[in-house]
C-alpha positions in Angstrom: -17.1 41.0 -4.3 -14.0 39.1 -4.0 -13.5 36.2 -1.6 -11.4 37.0 1.4 -9.7 33.5 2.0 -8.8 30.8 -0.4 -10.6 27.5 0.3 -8.3 25.0 2.0 -8.1 21.4 0.8 -9.7 19.0 3.2 -7.4 16.1 4.1 -7.7 13.2 6.3 -5.7 14.0 9.5 -3.4 11.4 10.7 -4.1 11.3 14.3 -2.1 9.3 16.6 -4.1 6.7 18.5 -4.0 6.8 22.4 -5.1 3.2 22.6 -5.0 0.0 20.3 -7.9 -0.4 18.0 -10.1 -3.1 19.0 -9.6 -6.4 17.0 -12.7 -7.1 14.8 -14.8 -10.0 15.9 -15.2 -11.6 12.4 -11.4 -12.4 12.2 -10.4 -16.0 12.5 -8.1 -17.2 15.4 -4.9 -17.0 12.9 -5.9 -13.6 11.7 -6.4 -12.3 15.4 -2.8 -13.4 16.3 -1.5 -11.5 13.3 -3.6 -8.4 14.5 -2.0 -8.6 17.9 1.4 -9.0 16.5 1.1 -6.1 14.1 -1.3 -3.4 15.9 0.9 -2.5 18.8 4.1 -1.7 16.7 2.1 0.0 14.1 0.5 2.3 16.5 3.8 3.1 18.2 5.3 4.0 14.7 2.4 6.1 13.8 1.4 4.0 10.9 -2.0 2.9 12.2 -4.9 5.3 12.6 -8.5 4.5 13.3 -9.1 4.9 9.5 -6.7 2.1 8.8 -8.6 -0.4 11.0 -10.5 -2.1 8.0 -7.4 -2.3 5.9 -5.3 -4.0 8.8 -8.3 -6.3 9.2 -8.4 -7.2 5.6 -4.7 -7.8 5.6 -5.1 -10.0 8.6 -7.9 -12.1 7.3 -6.0 -12.6 4.1 -3.0 -13.7 6.2 -5.3 -16.3 8.1 -6.6 -17.7 4.8 -3.1 -17.9 3.3 -1.9 -19.9 6.4 -4.9 -22.2 6.3 -4.3 -22.8 2.5 -0.6 -23.4 3.1 -1.4 -25.9 5.9 -3.9 -27.8 3.6 -1.1 -27.9 0.9 1.0 -29.9 3.4 -1.7 -32.6 3.3 -2.6 -32.6 -0.4 -0.4 -32.4 -3.5 -0.1 -29.1 -5.5 -1.3 -31.0 -8.6 -4.3 -33.2 -8.6 -5.7 -35.6 -11.3 -9.4 -35.0 -12.1 -11.7 -37.9 -12.6 -11.4 -37.5 -16.4 -7.6 -37.8 -16.2 -6.5 -34.2 -16.5 -3.9 -32.9 -14.2 -4.9 -29.6 -12.6 -3.6 -27.3 -10.0 -4.9 -27.7 -6.4 -7.6 -25.3 -5.4 -5.7 -24.5 -2.1 -2.7 -23.5 -4.3 -5.0 -21.0 -5.9 -6.3 -19.8 -2.6 -2.7 -19.4 -1.2 -1.5 -17.4 -4.3 -4.5 -15.1 -4.3 -4.3 -14.4 -0.5 -0.5 -13.8 -0.9 -1.3 -11.3 -3.7 -3.8 -9.6 -1.5 -1.3 -9.5 1.5 1.2 -7.8 -0.7 -1.1 -5.0 -1.7 -2.2 -4.4 1.9 1.4 -4.5 3.1 2.2 -1.9 0.7 -0.6 0.4 1.7 -0.1 -0.2 5.4 3.8 0.6 5.4 4.8 -3.0 6.1 7.3 -3.4 3.4 10.8 -1.7 3.3 9.7 0.3 0.2 6.4 1.5 1.8 8.2 2.6 4.9 10.7 4.6 3.0 7.9 6.3 1.2 6.2 7.1 4.5 9.4 8.4 6.0 9.9 10.6 2.9 6.3 12.0 3.2 6.8 12.7 6.8 10.0 14.8 6.3 8.6 17.1 3.6 7.8 20.5 5.1 4.3 21.7 4.2 5.2 25.3 4.8 7.8 25.4 2.1 6.7 25.5 -1.7 7.4 22.4 -3.8 8.9 22.7 -7.0 8.3 20.0 -9.8 10.7 20.2 -12.8 9.5 18.4 -16.0 12.3 17.7 -18.6 11.3 16.3 -21.9 13.9 15.4 -24.5 12.8 14.4 -27.9 15.4 12.8 -30.3 14.1 13.2 -33.8 16.3 10.2 -34.9 19.8 9.5 -36.0 19.0 9.7 -39.7 18.1 13.4 -39.8 21.2 14.7 -38.0 19.1 17.1 -36.0 20.0 17.7 -32.4 17.6 16.5 -29.7 15.0 19.0 -28.8 14.9 19.7 -25.1 11.9 21.3 -23.1 12.1 22.2 -19.6 9.1 23.5 -17.5 9.0 24.1 -13.8 6.0 24.2 -11.6 6.0 25.6 -8.1 3.3 24.6 -5.8 2.8 27.1 -2.9 3.4 26.1 0.6 0.8 25.8 3.4 0.9 29.5 4.2 1.0 31.0 0.7 
């Protein structure tokens, strides 16, 4: 007996929030300020859902730690001399660099960079009802010594639309 309906893939629906998600209690004061600065515009732009709350909290916490490390770097030099006489990087510089790296990752995931916003805007404009065609083109050049022409292979793959 054949199946009547094809199974539909389950996706996480991007539902718009009606209210601002609550700021997590564990965030530092600086991280809370960053949360308040970002949460409202992100909700208004449709970039923040309830599922993104933890990612935004992690970004804000990394931001708070980065600010703290940068403040400490104003008080201490970036390079320190150890008791044995070796010059080493300040631990605050290490913390600042690590938090800046984490912030960059979260900014990309949350749509807080120009490239990420372009990607989000592009994904929003694709019509799920229309089929998507992917064209794969491979060109192999056997080398200049043989005198052979390049070999070209083209294959297209069409993914059905939502109603297909």
